[in-house]
C-alpha positions, 0 to 999 in steps of 0.5 A, spaced: 773 816 808 776 809 805 781 806 811 788 805 810 789 798 808 795 794 811 800 790 808 798 783 807 803 778 810 804 772 806 807 766 809 812 762 805 810 755 804 815 749 806 819 747 801 821 740 800 829 739 801 832 735 796 838 730 798 844 732 794 849 727 792 856 729 789 859 725 783 864 726 778 862 728 771 867 725 766 864 726 760 860 731 756 854 725 756 854 725 763 854 732 764 848 733 760 844 727 764 846 731 770 844 738 768 837 734 765 836 731 772 837 737 776 832 741 771 827 736 772 828 736 780 827 743 780 821 743 776 818 738 781 820 742 786 816 748 783 810 744 782 810 742 789 811 749 791 805 751 787 800 745 790 802 747 797 801 754 796 794 753 793 793 748 799 794 753 804 790 758 801 784 753 800 785 752 793 786 745 790 785 743 783 778 741 784 776 746 788 776 754 789 775 757 796 770 763 795 767 768 800 760 770 798 757 777 801 750 779 801 749 786 800 742 788 804 741 795 801 743 793 794 741 788 789 747 784 789 752 779 791 760 780 791 764 773 790 771 773 792 777 768 791 780 767 798 787 765 796 788 772 792 783 776 796 780 779 789 773 779 787 772 774 781 764 775 781 758 780 782 751 777 781 745 781 780 740 777 785 734 782 786 732 787 792 735 786 799 739 780 799 740 778 806 741 771 808 746 766 805 747 758 806 750 753 802 750 745 801 756 742 804 759 740 797 760 747 795 755 746 789 749 750 791 748 757 794 741 760 797 740 767 798 734 770 802 731 776 798 728 781 803 725 785 798 723 791 802 718 794 797 714 788 797 709 784 801 713 777 800 720 775 799 724 770 795 729 764 796 733 763 790 738 758 788 745 759 785 750 755 781 756 756 785 761 755 779 757 759 774 754 764 778 747 763 775 740 763 778 737 756 777 731 757 781 726 762 785 721 760 790 716 765 794 717 766 801 714 770 807 715 777 808 722 780 809 726 774 810 733 774 814 738 769 815 736 762 812 740 755 813 740 749 810 742 741 812 748 739 809 745 736 803 741 742 801 734 737 802 731 742 807 732 750 808 729 754 813 727 761 812 726 766 818 720 771 816 717 777 818 710 773 820 712 770 826 714 764 822 720 760 819 718 757 812 721 750 811 723 749 804 724 743 800 731 744 797 730 738 792 722 740 789 723 747 790 717 748 794 715 750 801 712 745 805 710 748 812 711 753 817 714 753 824 711 758 829 716 762 833 713 768 835 717 775 835 721 777 829 724 770 826 731 773 825 737 768 825 737 760 823 743 755 826 744 748 824 747 742 827 753 740 824 750 733 822 744 737 819 739 733 824 737 739 828 735 747 827 736 752 832 731 758 831 733 765 834 727 770 833 727 777 835 723 780 840 718 777 846 719 770 845 727 771 848 728 764 846 731 759 841 726 754 839 730 747 837 727 743 831 728 736 829 729 736 822 728 728 820 722 727 825 718 732 820 720 739 823 717 737 829 719 742 835 723 738 840 725 744 845 727 751 847 732 754 850 730 761 854 735 767 854 734 773 859 733 778 853 731 778 846 735 774 842 740 776 836 745 772 832 747 765 835 753 760 834 753 753 836 759 748 838 761 743 833 759 737 838 752 741 839 754 742 847 754 749 847 749 754 844 752 762 844 747 767 843 747 775 843 742 778 847 739 785 847 742 789 852 748 785 853 755 787 850 757 780 850 753 774 849 750 768 853 752 761 853 747 755 854 748 748 855 744 745 850 742 738 853 740 741 860 736 747 856 739 753 860 744 758 860 750 757 864 754 763 863 753 771 861 760 773 858 761 781 858 766 784 853 771 789 856 769 796 854 774 801 853 774 807 858 772 812 853 767 808 850 763 806 857 758 812 855 757 810 848 750 806 847 752 800 843 749 793 841 752 786 839 751 783 832 755 778 829 757 772 833 762 766 830 765 760 833 772 759 830 772 752 826 778 750 830 773 751 836 779 755 840 776 762 840 769 766 839 769 772 836 763 778 837 762 784 833 760 790 838 757 795 833 757 802 835 764 801 838 766 798 832 770 793 835 771 785 835 772 782 841 775 775 842 774 770 847 777 764 848 773 757 849 778 752 852 778 754 859 770 754 860 771 761 863 771 765 856 776 770 858 777 776 853 784 775 850 784 780 844 780 785 841 780 789 834 778 796 832 774 796 826 774 803 821 766 803 822 760 800 824 760 792 824 755 787 823 757 780 822 763 775 822 765 769 819 771 764 818 775 760 813 774 753 815 781 752 817 781 758 821 786 762 817 782 768 816 776 771 819 771 776 815 768 782 818 762 786 815 764 793 816 757 795 814 758 803 814 764 803 810 762 798 805 767 793 806 769 787 809 775 786 813 780 780 812 783 779 819 788 774 820 786 769 826 793 768 828 796 775 829 789 778 829 791 783 824 787 786 818 790 784 812 786 787 807 779 790 806 775 788 801 770 793 797 763 790 797 756 793 795 751 797 800 751 795 807 754 788 806 752 784 812 752 776 811 758 772 809 760 765 807 766 761 805 764 756 800 769 751 797 767 751 790 768 745 785 771 747 779 771 741 775 
């Protein structure tokens, strides 16, 4: 059953106020000049209003802010204009698209094809502006959430052979594999692109830290108390947040000390206490003020503040089905929550904590990413 869509609140942008000067109009020519002057001012005001509206929604004359959604049980990717929340593209990519990453300039998107029916997966390159697939390279079996350096030079792909495949994004070539053991599942990159953090599920119960610039050398590990799942990292690279099996919440690690410093539990409603669940989908809001966590079976997003260091839960949002991922716009205006069981992505206003729209995606939408795509 398709959930009821709530009305989207549109904030009115600030309009420039013009100073009004009063003068006497004594001749028809002066009158005409006055009318022309006010018409020009009106057009200028409308132009500024249009620019302000586009900027507020992430669109400028040079870029369009887009949301990309991979569909894990399909063969396609859906693309939406964040400014209008309308679908603008549907790309057939191949079997079981899972992971997604994009270059900082917004020109190139990388999608990992899990390919359940085959012995190996693929990494593909998509021109973000045209939607055309430009390159493909074979990788290990059933690749999951890949990540790239900001320039797209290096792409790390977690595969179901106990290793992360390292791909040269310029030469379109696999150059090495990094063994972590377990089931490589998620990848996180530092803001400067110098380090990759590898989160494999299973026995390792740790995150492996790799120095990208030093020839992809392993430089450290962060042990956690159980099998690791989706992660998040602070912009200053001081804190690492990690979902783990058996905890409805997340653990917080001090990256420099390579140790867990806090275990944060979600507030579970009384009626859900006996309902078995797990967490999958963790996102630190770009403004670094909150961290959002997806509680899958309880169908709820838990929101914790980050400023106090105590990570108090400040809000939670009920969803219409099982949820599996969360991401944000760079300005922290919207959060996107993948409601996989309903084939929807919920658009949440980060300030009001209200669902403002549901976007219809493909079969089992999971990973999402906002990309500012150049338009010229």
